C-alpha positions in Angstrom: -7.0 -25.6 7.7 -3.8 -25.4 9.6 -3.2 -22.9 12.6 -1.2 -20.5 10.5 -3.7 -20.4 7.7 -6.5 -19.9 10.1 -4.7 -17.1 11.9 -3.9 -15.4 8.5 -7.5 -15.5 7.3 -9.3 -14.6 10.5 -6.9 -12.7 12.9 -4.3 -10.8 10.5 -7.1 -8.9 8.7 -8.5 -7.6 12.1 -4.8 -6.7 13.2 -4.3 -4.9 9.8 -7.6 -3.0 9.9 -6.9 -1.8 13.5 -3.2 -0.8 13.0 -3.9 0.9 9.6 -6.8 3.0 11.1 -4.6 4.8 13.7 -4.7 8.5 13.7 -1.1 9.0 12.7 -1.7 6.8 9.7 -4.9 8.8 8.7 -3.0 12.1 8.9 -0.2 10.7 6.5 -2.9 9.3 4.1 -4.5 12.7 4.0 -1.1 13.9 2.6 -1.0 11.3 -0.3 -4.5 10.1 -1.4 -6.2 13.4 -2.2 -3.5 14.0 -5.0 -5.0 11.0 -6.9 -6.7 11.9 -10.2 -8.4 10.5 -13.3 -8.6 6.8 -13.5 -7.2 5.4 -10.2 -6.1 2.0 -9.2 -5.4 1.1 -5.5 -3.3 -1.9 -4.7 -4.0 -3.5 -1.2 -7.4 -1.5 -1.1 -8.9 -3.9 1.4 -9.9 -2.2 4.6 -11.1 0.7 2.8 -9.0 3.3 4.8 -8.1 5.4 1.8 -11.5 5.9 0.3 -12.7 8.7 2.6 -9.8 10.7 1.4 -10.1 10.6 -2.5 -11.3 13.8 -4.1 -14.4 12.9 -6.2 -14.0 16.0 -8.2 -10.5 14.8 -9.3 -11.3 10.9 -9.6 -13.3 9.7 -12.7 -13.1 6.0 -11.8 -11.8 3.8 -9.0 -10.5 0.2 -9.2 -8.6 -1.8 -6.6 -7.4 -5.2 -5.6 -6.6 -7.1 -2.3 -5.7 -10.8 -1.7 -7.9 -10.8 1.6 -11.5 -11.7 1.3 -12.3 -10.2 4.7 -10.6 -7.0 4.0 -12.4 -6.6 0.7 -15.6 -6.6 2.6 -14.4 -3.6 4.4 -13.4 -1.9 1.2 -16.8 -2.6 -0.5 -18.6 -1.2 2.5 -16.5 2.0 2.3 -17.3 2.3 -1.4 -21.1 2.1 -0.7 -20.7 4.6 2.1 -18.9 7.0 -0.3 -21.6 6.4 -2.9 -19.4 5.7 -5.8 -19.1 2.7 -8.2 -15.9 0.9 -7.6 -14.3 -2.1 -9.3 -13.0 -4.0 -6.4 -11.5 -7.4 -7.0 -9.6 -10.1 -5.1 -6.2 -10.4 -6.5 -2.4 -10.1 -5.9 -0.1 -7.3 -7.0 2.3 -9.7 -8.9 -0.5 -10.3 -11.4 -2.8 -7.1 -11.5 -5.9 -8.1 -13.5 -6.1 -4.8 -15.5 -4.7 -3.8 -19.0 -1.6 -1.9 -19.9 -1.6 1.8 -19.6 -5.2 1.8 -18.1 -4.7 4.1 -15.1 -3.6 7.8 -14.5 -2.9 7.3 -10.9 -1.9 4.2 -8.7 -2.0 4.3 -4.9 -0.1 2.1 -2.8 -0.2 2.5 1.0 1.2 -0.1 3.6 1.2 -2.8 1.0 4.7 -3.2 -0.5 5.9 -4.6 2.9 3.8 -7.7 2.6 3.7 -8.7 -1.2 5.5 -11.7 -2.2 7.8 -10.2 -4.8 8.2 -6.4 -4.5 9.9 -5.8 -7.7 7.3 -7.6 -9.7 4.6 -5.8 -8.1 6.3 -2.4 -8.9 6.7 -3.6 -12.5 3.1 -4.4 -12.7 2.0 -0.9 -11.2 4.2 0.6 -13.8 2.6 -1.4 -16.5 -0.9 -0.4 -15.8 -0.1 3.3 -15.5 -0.3 5.6 -18.6 2.9 7.3 -19.6 3.6 10.1 -17.2 1.2 8.5 -14.8 1.7 8.8 -11.1 2.2 6.1 -8.2 1.4 7.7 -4.7 2.9 5.8 -2.0 3.0 5.8 1.7 5.0 2.9 3.1 7.0 1.5 6.1 10.3 -0.2 5.6 14.1 -0.2 6.0 15.2 2.3 8.6 18.2 4.5 7.3 19.8 3.9 10.9 22.2 0.9 11.2 21.3 0.0 14.7 17.5 0.0 13.9 18.4 -2.1 10.8 20.0 -4.7 12.8 17.0 -5.0 15.1 14.7 -5.1 12.0 16.7 -8.0 10.6 16.4 -9.9 14.0 12.8 -9.4 14.5 11.5 -9.7 10.9 11.4 -13.6 10.7 9.0 -13.7 13.6 7.1 -10.6 12.7 6.2 -11.9 9.2 4.4 -14.7 10.7 2.4 -12.4 13.2 1.5 -9.8 10.6 0.6 -11.4 7.3 3.9 -11.5 5.7 5.0 -8.0 6.6 8.7 -7.3 6.0 10.5 -4.7 8.0 13.8 -4.6 5.9 12.5 -3.6 2.4 13.6 -0.4 1.0 10.7 2.0 -0.1 11.7 5.0 -2.2 15.0 3.5 -3.8 13.1 0.3 -4.7 10.3 2.5 -6.5 13.1 4.6 -8.3 14.9 1.5 -9.5 11.7 0.1 -10.9 11.3 3.0 -13.5 9.9 5.9 -11.6 11.1 9.4 -10.9 10.4 9.8 -7.1 9.5 13.2 -5.5 9.5 12.8 -1.7 6.8 14.4 0.4 8.2 13.4 3.8 9.7 10.6 5.7 10.4 9.7 9.3 9.6 7.5 12.4 6.1 7.3 13.4 5.4 8.7 16.9 4.6 6.2 19.7 5.6 3.3 17.5 8.8 1.0 18.0 11.5 2.2 15.7 12.0 -1.2 14.1 8.4 -0.9 12.7 8.1 2.9 12.5 10.2 4.2 9.6 8.0 5.5 6.9 8.4 7.2 3.4 5.7 8.9 1.4 5.7 10.7 -1.9 4.9 10.8 -5.6 6.5 8.8 -8.2 6.1 9.5 -11.9 6.4 6.7 -14.5 9.4 7.4 -16.7 9.7 6.8 -20.4 
């Protein structure tokens, strides 16, 4: 195992677990995750940060995937703590191991930044949603400010190696809309006490169009 592989397997999951568990992230999750209903699928479910915020009165089943074995350990522990049955598998968003139109809701938080092929992942999320199904998203990405964008472009090549392939320059809402969803924003803005190059976030509800 090379140094980068060792770092990605053992260090990155801990960085992600810590960064995604910050209080400001939790407050924004509370605006998004409780909207999930019916049969729910979560991409990038490793870490388990969203599970405390699902409304069990609204959710009839829960499934999720994550490529990280270490993060999946956290997710399964959170499922046990919540006391619900969950189908949590190791996998990638470019090839979601579930059937067409199987879910009412898909949840995607802080995941689109690090997938290999963003458009393919969004296509897969659309595929597994029922007609009229919803994609709930909370993501960081490309800043609307040109000065910040320039810094994002400069920093991203190094940043990706440090934070598990995380991209700083990917659009969020526009990419989702271009993939066959009608996007209803909840909010957007810079994260307090976070460098602007990594702090721009957008969150909302996207409905699968015909």
